[in-house]
C-alpha positions as CSV (number, residue, x, y, z in Angstrom):
1,M,-26.9,34.4,16.5
2,T,-24.3,32.1,15.0
3,D,-23.8,31.4,11.3
4,V,-23.5,27.8,10.2
5,M,-20.9,27.8,7.4
6,V,-19.9,25.3,4.7
7,P,-16.9,23.4,6.2
8,S,-13.6,23.0,4.4
9,L,-14.2,20.9,1.3
10,G,-10.6,20.2,0.5
11,E,-8.4,21.1,-2.5
12,S,-9.9,21.5,-5.9
13,V,-13.5,21.3,-4.5
14,S,-15.2,24.7,-4.8
15,E,-18.8,23.8,-4.3
16,A,-21.2,21.3,-2.8
17,T,-24.9,20.4,-2.9
18,V,-27.1,20.4,0.2
19,S,-28.5,16.9,0.1
20,T,-30.3,16.5,3.4
21,W,-31.4,18.6,6.3
22,F,-31.8,16.6,9.5
23,K,-33.3,19.6,11.4
24,K,-36.0,22.2,10.6
25,P,-36.3,25.8,11.8
26,G,-37.4,25.9,15.4
27,D,-35.7,22.7,16.4
28,V,-33.5,22.7,19.4
29,V,-29.9,21.6,18.5
30,K,-27.0,20.5,20.6
31,L,-23.4,21.4,20.2
32,D,-21.9,19.4,17.4
33,E,-25.3,17.8,16.5
34,M,-25.5,17.1,12.8
35,L,-27.7,19.7,11.0
36,C,-27.3,18.7,7.4
37,E,-25.3,16.7,4.9
38,L,-23.5,18.2,1.9
39,E,-22.5,16.2,-1.2
40,T,-19.4,16.9,-3.3
41,D,-17.9,14.9,-6.2
42,K,-15.6,13.2,-3.7
43,V,-17.5,12.6,-0.5
44,S,-20.5,13.4,1.7
45,V,-19.8,15.9,4.4
46,E,-21.9,16.2,7.6
47,V,-22.2,19.7,9.0
48,P,-22.4,20.0,12.8
49,S,-24.0,22.8,14.9
50,P,-21.3,25.2,16.0
51,V,-23.3,26.0,19.2
52,A,-26.1,24.7,21.3
53,G,-29.4,26.5,20.8
54,V,-32.2,26.7,18.2
55,L,-32.0,26.5,14.4
56,T,-33.5,29.8,13.6
57,E,-33.3,29.9,9.8
58,I,-32.1,27.7,6.9
59,L,-30.4,29.8,4.2
60,A,-29.6,26.9,1.8
61,P,-32.6,24.5,1.3
62,E,-32.0,20.9,0.0
63,G,-30.9,20.9,-3.6
64,T,-29.1,24.2,-3.4
65,T,-25.5,24.3,-4.7
66,V,-23.3,26.3,-2.3
67,A,-19.8,27.6,-2.6
68,A,-17.0,26.9,-0.1
69,N,-17.4,29.0,3.1
70,A,-21.0,29.9,2.2
71,R,-23.7,30.4,4.9
72,L,-26.0,27.5,5.4
73,A,-28.1,28.4,8.3
74,I,-28.4,30.5,11.5
75,V,-28.5,29.1,15.0
76,T,-29.6,31.3,18.0
77,E,-27.4,30.3,20.9
78,G,-29.3,29.3,24.1
79,A,-32.8,30.1,22.7
80,V,-35.9,28.0,23.3
81,G,-37.3,26.0,20.5
82,A,-40.6,27.2,19.0
83,K,-43.0,24.9,17.1
84,T,-44.4,27.9,15.4
85,A,-41.2,28.8,13.7
86,A,-41.6,30.1,10.2
87,P,-41.5,27.2,7.7
88,I,-39.2,27.2,4.7
89,P,-39.1,25.0,1.7
90,L,-37.0,21.8,2.2
91,K,-36.6,21.5,-1.6
92,A,-35.7,24.6,-3.6
93,E,-38.3,23.7,-6.3
94,E,-40.9,22.1,-4.0
95,P,-42.1,24.4,-1.1
96,K,-43.9,22.6,1.6
97,S,-45.3,24.0,4.9
98,V,-44.4,22.4,8.2
99,A,-48.1,21.8,8.8
100,A,-48.4,19.8,5.5
101,A,-45.3,17.9,6.4
102,A,-46.6,16.9,9.7
103,T,-49.6,15.1,8.2
104,V,-47.7,13.0,5.6
105,G,-48.6,9.4,6.1
106,S,-51.1,10.1,8.9
107,P,-54.3,11.7,7.6
108,G,-56.5,13.1,10.4
109,A,-53.8,12.3,13.0
110,G,-53.9,14.4,16.2
111,P,-50.9,16.2,17.8
112,E,-49.8,13.1,19.7
113,V,-49.2,11.0,16.6
114,L,-45.6,10.6,15.5
115,T,-44.7,12.4,12.2
116,P,-41.9,11.5,9.8
117,R,-39.7,14.2,11.5
118,D,-40.2,12.5,14.9
119,V,-39.3,9.0,13.9
120,E,-35.7,7.9,13.4
121,N,-35.6,6.5,9.9
122,A,-33.5,3.5,8.8
123,P,-29.8,4.5,8.1
124,S,-30.0,2.9,4.7
125,A,-33.0,5.0,4.0
126,K,-31.2,8.2,4.9
127,K,-28.4,7.4,2.6
128,A,-30.8,6.5,-0.2
129,M,-32.8,9.7,0.3
130,A,-29.6,11.7,0.1
131,E,-28.6,10.0,-3.2
132,A,-32.1,10.5,-4.6
133,G,-32.3,14.1,-3.5
134,L,-35.4,13.5,-1.4
135,S,-36.3,14.7,2.1
136,A,-38.1,12.6,4.7
137,D,-41.3,14.6,4.1
138,Q,-41.4,13.4,0.5
139,V,-41.3,9.7,1.4
140,Q,-44.3,7.6,2.7
141,G,-42.8,5.4,5.4
142,T,-44.2,1.9,5.8
143,G,-42.1,0.9,8.8
144,R,-43.1,1.0,12.4
145,D,-44.6,4.4,13.4
146,G,-44.1,5.6,9.9
147,R,-40.4,4.8,9.8
148,V,-39.0,5.3,6.3
149,M,-37.3,2.2,4.9
150,K,-35.0,1.9,1.9
151,E,-37.8,0.3,-0.2
152,D,-40.0,3.4,0.5
153,V,-37.3,5.7,-0.9
154,A,-37.0,3.6,-4.0
155,R,-40.7,4.0,-4.6
156,A,-40.7,7.7,-3.9
157,A,-37.8,8.3,-6.2
158,T,-39.7,7.2,-9.2
159,A,-42.3,9.9,-8.6
160,A,-40.4,12.8,-7.0
161,P,-38.5,15.3,-9.2
162,L,-34.8,15.6,-8.5
163,A,-33.4,19.0,-7.5
164,A,-31.2,20.7,-10.0
165,A,-27.8,19.1,-10.2
166,P,-24.6,20.8,-11.4
167,A,-25.0,21.3,-15.1
168,V,-23.5,18.8,-17.5
169,A,-23.1,19.8,-21.1
170,A,-26.2,18.7,-22.9
171,I,-26.0,17.1,-26.4
172,P,-29.4,16.9,-28.2
173,R,-30.5,13.3,-28.5
174,A,-31.5,11.9,-31.8
175,P,-35.2,11.1,-32.3
176,V,-36.1,7.6,-31.0
177,P,-38.8,5.4,-32.5
178,A,-41.9,5.0,-30.3
179,D,-41.3,1.3,-30.1
180,D,-37.8,1.8,-28.7
181,A,-38.9,4.6,-26.4
182,A,-41.4,2.3,-24.8
183,R,-38.7,-0.1,-23.8
184,E,-36.3,2.6,-22.3
185,E,-36.0,3.7,-18.7
186,R,-35.1,7.3,-18.0
187,V,-33.5,8.0,-14.6
188,K,-32.2,11.3,-13.2
189,M,-28.5,11.6,-12.6
190,T,-27.6,11.8,-8.9
191,R,-25.9,15.0,-7.9
192,L,-22.7,13.0,-7.2
193,R,-22.7,11.5,-10.7
194,A,-23.4,14.8,-12.4
195,T,-20.6,16.5,-10.5
196,I,-18.2,13.6,-11.3
197,A,-19.1,14.0,-15.0
198,R,-18.5,17.7,-14.9
199,R,-15.1,17.4,-13.1
200,L,-13.8,14.7,-15.4
201,K,-14.7,16.8,-18.5
202,D,-13.0,19.8,-16.9
203,A,-9.9,17.7,-16.5
204,Q,-9.9,16.9,-20.2
205,N,-10.5,20.5,-21.2
206,T,-7.8,21.9,-18.9
207,A,-4.8,19.6,-19.1
208,A,-2.9,18.7,-22.2
209,M,-3.5,15.0,-21.5
210,L,-1.6,12.3,-23.2
211,T,-1.1,8.6,-22.5
212,T,1.9,6.4,-23.0
213,Y,1.8,2.6,-22.7
214,N,4.1,-0.3,-21.8
215,E,3.8,-3.9,-20.5
216,V,5.3,-5.6,-17.6
217,D,6.2,-9.3,-17.0
218,M,4.7,-10.0,-13.6
219,S,6.6,-13.3,-13.1
220,G,9.1,-11.8,-10.6
221,I,6.5,-10.3,-8.4
222,M,4.2,-13.3,-8.5
223,S,7.1,-15.6,-7.6
224,L,8.3,-13.4,-4.7
225,R,4.7,-13.0,-3.5
226,N,4.0,-16.7,-3.5
227,E,7.2,-17.4,-1.6
228,Y,6.7,-14.9,1.2
229,K,2.9,-14.2,1.4
230,D,2.3,-16.6,4.3
231,I,5.3,-15.4,6.3
232,F,4.4,-11.8,5.5
233,E,0.8,-12.2,6.7
234,K,1.8,-14.0,9.8
235,K,4.2,-11.3,10.8
236,H,2.4,-8.2,9.7
237,G,-1.3,-9.2,10.0
238,V,-2.1,-8.1,6.5
239,K,-1.9,-9.9,3.1
240,L,0.8,-9.1,0.6
241,G,-0.9,-7.8,-2.5
242,F,0.3,-6.3,-5.7
243,M,-0.5,-2.7,-4.9
244,S,2.4,-2.2,-2.5
245,F,4.8,-3.2,-5.3
246,F,3.3,-0.7,-7.6
247,V,3.3,2.1,-5.0
248,K,7.0,1.4,-4.2
249,A,7.9,1.2,-7.9
250,C,6.1,4.5,-8.6
251,T,7.8,6.3,-5.6
252,H,11.2,5.3,-6.9
253,A,10.4,6.5,-10.4
254,L,8.9,9.8,-9.2
255,K,12.3,10.6,-7.5
256,E,14.0,10.3,-10.9
257,I,11.3,12.1,-12.9
258,P,10.0,14.7,-10.4
259,E,7.9,16.6,-13.0
260,V,5.4,13.7,-12.9
261,N,5.0,14.5,-9.2
262,A,4.5,18.2,-9.9
263,E,1.5,20.5,-10.6
264,I,0.9,23.8,-12.3
265,D,-0.2,26.7,-10.1
266,G,-0.8,29.8,-12.2
267,Q,2.5,30.5,-14.0
268,D,4.5,28.3,-11.6
269,V,5.3,24.6,-11.5
270,V,5.3,23.3,-8.0
271,Y,7.7,20.4,-7.5
272,K,6.8,18.2,-4.4
273,N,9.6,16.7,-2.4
274,Y,7.2,14.1,-1.0
275,V,4.9,11.4,-2.4
276,H,1.2,11.4,-1.3
277,M,-0.1,8.5,-3.3
278,G,-3.7,8.5,-4.3
279,V,-5.2,5.0,-4.8
280,A,-8.5,5.0,-6.7
281,V,-11.3,2.9,-5.2
282,G,-14.6,2.1,-6.7
283,T,-17.6,2.4,-4.3
284,P,-21.4,2.1,-4.9
285,N,-21.6,5.9,-5.1
286,G,-18.8,6.4,-7.5
287,L,-15.0,6.6,-7.7
288,V,-13.1,8.1,-4.7
289,V,-9.3,8.5,-4.3
290,P,-8.0,8.2,-0.7
291,V,-4.4,9.2,-0.2
292,V,-1.5,7.3,1.3
293,R,0.6,10.1,2.7
294,D,4.4,10.0,2.6
295,A,4.3,6.7,0.7
296,D,7.9,7.1,-0.2
297,Q,8.8,6.7,3.5
298,M,6.8,3.6,4.1
299,G,7.6,-0.1,3.8
300,F,5.6,-2.8,2.1
301,A,3.7,-3.8,5.3
302,A,2.8,-0.2,6.2
303,I,1.6,0.5,2.6
304,E,-0.6,-2.7,2.6
305,K,-2.1,-1.8,6.0
306,K,-2.9,1.7,5.0
307,I,-4.4,0.8,1.6
308,S,-6.6,-1.9,3.3
309,E,-7.8,0.5,5.9
310,L,-8.6,3.2,3.4
311,G,-10.3,0.8,1.1
312,L,-12.7,-0.4,3.8
313,R,-13.5,3.1,4.9
314,A,-14.2,4.1,1.3
315,R,-16.6,1.2,0.7
316,D,-18.4,2.1,4.0
317,G,-18.6,5.8,3.0
318,K,-16.6,6.8,6.1
319,L,-13.7,8.6,4.4
320,S,-13.0,12.2,5.6
321,M,-12.1,15.0,3.3
322,A,-8.6,15.1,4.8
323,E,-8.1,11.5,3.7
324,M,-8.8,12.4,0.1
325,Q,-6.9,15.6,-0.4
326,G,-3.3,16.5,-1.0
327,G,-2.5,13.6,-3.3
328,S,0.5,14.2,-5.7
329,F,0.1,11.1,-7.9
330,T,-2.6,8.5,-8.4
331,I,-2.7,4.7,-9.2
332,S,-5.9,3.3,-10.7
333,N,-6.4,-0.5,-10.9
334,G,-8.9,-1.3,-13.6
335,G,-7.6,-4.9,-13.7
336,V,-9.7,-5.9,-10.7
337,Y,-12.7,-5.4,-13.0
338,G,-11.1,-7.3,-15.9
339,S,-9.9,-4.3,-17.9
340,L,-7.1,-5.3,-20.3
341,M,-6.2,-1.7,-21.5
342,S,-7.5,1.8,-20.8
343,S,-6.4,5.4,-20.7
344,P,-7.0,6.8,-17.2
345,I,-8.1,10.4,-16.7
346,L,-5.9,12.7,-14.6
347,N,-7.0,13.6,-11.1
348,P,-6.5,17.4,-11.1
349,P,-4.3,19.2,-10.2
350,Q,-2.0,16.2,-10.4
351,S,0.1,15.7,-13.5
352,G,0.2,11.9,-13.6
353,I,-1.9,8.8,-13.1
354,L,-0.8,5.2,-13.6
355,G,-3.4,2.7,-14.9
356,M,-3.0,-1.0,-13.9
357,H,-4.7,-3.7,-15.8
358,K,-5.6,-7.4,-15.8
359,I,-2.7,-9.9,-15.6
360,Q,-3.1,-12.2,-18.5
361,D,-0.9,-15.1,-19.7
362,R,0.5,-14.2,-23.2
363,P,3.2,-15.5,-25.5
364,V,6.3,-13.3,-25.4
365,V,9.8,-13.7,-26.7
366,V,12.5,-14.2,-24.0
367,A,16.1,-14.8,-25.1
368,G,15.0,-15.7,-28.5
369,Q,12.4,-18.2,-27.3
370,I,8.6,-17.9,-27.3
371,V,7.4,-18.5,-23.7
372,I,4.1,-17.9,-21.8
373,R,4.4,-15.2,-19.2
374,P,1.8,-13.4,-16.9
375,M,1.8,-10.0,-18.6
376,M,0.1,-6.7,-17.6
377,Y,-0.4,-3.5,-19.7
378,L,0.5,-0.3,-18.0
379,A,-0.8,3.1,-19.0
380,L,0.6,6.5,-17.8
381,S,-1.6,9.5,-18.5
382,Y,0.2,12.7,-17.9
383,D,-0.2,16.5,-18.4
384,H,2.0,17.4,-21.4
385,R,2.2,21.0,-20.1
386,V,4.5,19.8,-17.3
387,V,5.8,16.4,-18.4
388,D,7.6,15.9,-21.7
389,G,7.3,12.7,-23.7
390,K,10.8,11.6,-22.7
391,G,10.1,12.1,-19.0
392,A,6.8,10.2,-19.2
393,V,8.3,7.2,-21.2
394,T,11.3,7.1,-18.8
395,F,9.0,7.1,-15.8
396,L,7.0,4.2,-17.1
397,V,10.2,2.2,-18.1
398,R,11.5,2.7,-14.5
399,V,8.3,1.4,-13.1
400,K,8.5,-1.6,-15.5
401,E,12.1,-2.4,-14.5
402,A,11.3,-2.2,-10.8
403,L,8.3,-4.5,-11.2
404,E,10.1,-7.1,-13.4
405,D,13.0,-7.2,-11.0
406,P,11.8,-6.3,-7.4
407,R,15.4,-6.5,-6.1
408,R,15.9,-3.1,-7.6
409,L,13.4,-1.7,-5.1
410,L,15.5,-3.0,-2.2
411,M,18.7,-1.5,-3.7
412,D,17.1,1.8,-4.7
413,L,18.0,1.3,-8.3
């Protein structure tokens, strides 16, 4: 017998929730065939079978929160599948027998009739079921041969209770008038959203978080970009955006103020002689932070290509854990959504995060004259346990100087 273990979840991720089992006890499985899917606050992780054989027992039903390196199931290598294998509950709070599951959506059907477990459900439905905390047995499929569609999951989600998610501190809600209550809609938090809420609050409770602000005149970058963007795209096959300028500016500033690129480990401060730049990306399932590794050694074109690649993979839900771990500093761009000013929350265990914002024409004083310039507010949130106010302000000033005069990036000033 071989244990199926929780795979490596990456740094700062200590637990995951079992969202979907693709197999049931007694099913024959192939080597590396997907057995189940785990959900963390960063990404969904598929767990393959370590050997070929039969799934003998599931130790962590759907909805169970498991620690890193915990046992998920047992696979008997080389065994023959048995349809009479002992059933186990697919939801921790909703036990169902295999016999009952086999008749869902097909009353009175004989043994030759396809069941929900025999039919390949729509990929969009699988994703929706994972997000809603539902198994295929809990959804009435309306597609061909009982195939579960995304719309079926939406209907089932309104009736099926959600398995317990990681706890979020509850604050008693004030009484609501009956007229108002009738016009409200109550929806269960997904496990992903509940975990994100808990981790963000943990970051606030752990770090001595403080934010310093500045503003930058984007005229220099916009002029340079407009002049070279067509030539840049023709040569490198990728558009010249603003993010590469910010990555380069930050890597230069981190070399001068290394504590912003450090982290606390127990009683030690770990200074990193490299820059793995996290770039926050919004997805339909929540915020993820893929990492551009060794960004300090990359040119503009390489940075733009890597950010474009990671952004597409993030939106498609195809990022691996390796692509989201090991970051030493993070950049978050709220400006793409129209944010004019915000205080970003640290991405533990990092000690700094830069918030970009909307570029807006504003009147400013230049050489004693009021002129209109494209301005952007910058916000640096930092861990005051590691970074002093002087270091944080100096870092942000260096970023501002490099952005307002991009020639400084070329001359390493």
